[in-house]
N, C-alpha and C positions, 0 to 999 in steps of 0.2 A: 954245516947245512943240513944236513940227514937230520937233528933232529925237531925240523920241520916239515918233513916231508923227504919223499925218493928225488934221485932225478927221475926216475923212470915218470914217476909223479909227472912230476912239471914239464916233463916232454909232454905229458900224453892233455895234461892243459893246454898247451902251447896250440897243438894239436885243432885238440875243439875247437876253440878261439877260433884259430884261421881259417879250420873249417864255415864256420859262421862268418867268420865275415865274409869270402866266397862266395856264401849264400844272400848275404846283406847287398853283395856289390853287383849280383845275378840279376836278384830280386826289386833292385833300385835303379830303372834310366831312364834315361829320357828321350822323349818320343814328342820329339815336335817342340810344340806351348809345350806341352806338357809335360810331368812327368808322373810315369807308369810306379810305383807303389805295392808292391805284389800285386799283383793284378788291377787296382784303383789307379785313378788318373784323379789328379793335379791343378792345377796350373801354374807354371814354372813364376817363380819374381812377385809371386801375393805376400805382401809382406806379415802382415798378417798370420799364416800358415808359416813361414820364416821364424817371429817372435815367436809362436806355439811349438814349433818344432827343435827351438832353442831352451826354451820353457822346461821341456818333461826333459830332455837328454840330459841337463843341467842338475834339472833331480836324479835323473835314474846315476846319474856321473860322481854325485853328490851318496848317495846310498850304498851305490855300487863299489868304491874304492876304498872306507873307513870297516865295511863287512868284511870283504877280502882280508883287508889285513886282519884286524881280530878275530877272524876265523884260521887264518896259516901261521898265526905266530901262538897264541895263546897257549899252547900244551906244554912245548917247546919252551918259553917263556914261568912254566908252572914247574918242568924237571930242574928247571937252575933253577928258583928260589925255597926248591925242597932239598935243600945242602943243610948237612950237618951241621955246621959251621959259622958261622959272623961272616967272617970270612968271603968266606966262599959263597955270601949269599948275594953279601954287597958286591959284590965282582960278580958273580952273573944274573941279575938285576941290569947292569952297567952295557955286561958282553950279549948277554941274550936278548934284551931289550932293543940293541941294534941291530941285531941280526933278526928276531921277527920282523924288524920295521923294514931290511930290508927285502926276506923273504916276503915278506905282502906288498911290497912296492914294485919287485916282477909280477905276482899272482894278479897282480889289480893292476897293475897296467897292461899286460895282456891280455886281463879280460876289460881290457875297452878299444879295443881295435875295432871291432864292428859296429861300436860305435862314434869312432875315427868316420870310417868307413860313412856310417850312416849321414854325419855332419857333412865329409866331404862332398857327397850325393845331396844330399839338399839342399845343402847349405850354401854351396861350393866352397867352399872352402877346410881342406879335412878338419887345420885348430883353431876355429873361433875362438875370438878373447876371451867369449864371456865363458865357453867350456875348460877350456886353461884353467879359470880360477876358480871354474868349482868342483877339477881337477885338485888344483893344488887345497884345497881350505877339505876337502873328503883327506889327504896327509894327511893332513893337523891330525883332524878328526881322529883320523885310523892310529895318529901317534898317541893321540891324550885316552884312548879306548885301552891300547895298550896298557898305559901305567894305571888306569884309574885299573882294572885289569891286576895288575901284580898289586897295587895297595890290599885291596879286594883277599888276593887269595893270600898277602900274606893276616890279613882276619879269619876268611876261613879256607885254612888250610886243609879241610879236611874233602873237601868238592871244588875245583877250579872250577867248572860250566858253571856252580851257579854263582858264582864269582864276577863271572865274563857277564853275566843275565843285568846283575846289579849293575856291574856294568854300564851296558847299553840302561839300563832303565834312568840311571843318573843323566844321562843325554837328555832323555827327557826334560829331567828336573829342571836342568840347568836350561832348554828353552822356555819353559812357563816363571823360573827365573828372571830370564830378560823381561818382562813385562813389567816389575818390580821396577827392574834399573827402569827403563824409559819411559810408566806412568808412579813413581812409589811418592813422587813429592802432588804429585796431584790429588792422590790415596788418603795421602796427611801420612805418608813416614817420614821422617825426619833425613836433611840432605847429610849425616855423619851415617845414619842406615840405610842410607839409599851408595851411597859409597861403599857400604863391608860389605853389602847385596853381592853388589858390582865388583868385588873384589875374588866373593863367593864363584858366580858365575865365570869368574874370568876362570877360575884354576879347572870346576868340570869341566865333562870331553862338551862340546861346542853347540850353542844351541843356531850354532848359524843357520840362515838359508844359502843358498848356492851364489844367485847376483849377489852377497855380504861382499865386499874390499878384506881384501889381508892387512889385515896390520901388525907388522913385526912390533913393537913396542906392545904387544900384551901379551910372548913369549916368555918374559923371564916368570910369567904366574904361570899362563896356559902349559908350560913344556916342564918349566922350573919350580914349578911347586907344587904338581902332585908328583916329581921324577927327587923332591928331597923328601917327602912323604912317603914314601916307595926303604929309601935308602933307609929312616928312620926305624921302621915297620919289619925292616929283615934282625934288628936287633930281640923277634919276641924267638924265642925258643921254634926249631921246627917240634911241630909233632912228631912222636913217638908210634912205631903201631904197636900192637895190643899183639903179646905172645904168646902166640895157641901151642 
């Protein structure tokens, strides 16, 4: 796991977010019929405020989790995919992707501890179903981003950072193509064309929103498709550095 970061990094990461958790717990407290939030007061049990808090915490979780997974794992993944032989690259794709996801899983869930503490103080429960769903979708998106980064790293071998940037841009493309899937036939597209676009959308980094339901039936395309494409691209010869 040291290829993704040192043990000292993980210890410091955990300490920082535990400190933030303490600040959240100290800054949000009950005061009779009101909640004191870092000096401001809101009425306890207000459904509008609860809905607003749930929606915003869900969006934050869905943004934090995949971003941390991607940033925490892509450098180690790039190193494995830069091996000199096809066999090493092929084996490295599966091993490094799994380890990158596990490392990102640890970092992302530690980063969520202050948000779970805020949910407990604001909503009365530390793990609301809506926020757990946002976390699950964020983990799926993080794995998709790792796989698409691996695909693009095989194409753009000289700059892994640019591959990561393009993977993030593909997420935005996927979210826009969802409209074609939903309203394509009303826009004049054929039923076959809409299905083809739907298959492409399933393979691209997820364009879902935190409130969307988790669909296990989509996993063969959303995870299996990019993984197969990345495995095929491992056949591209490694880029040779120039001799000086």
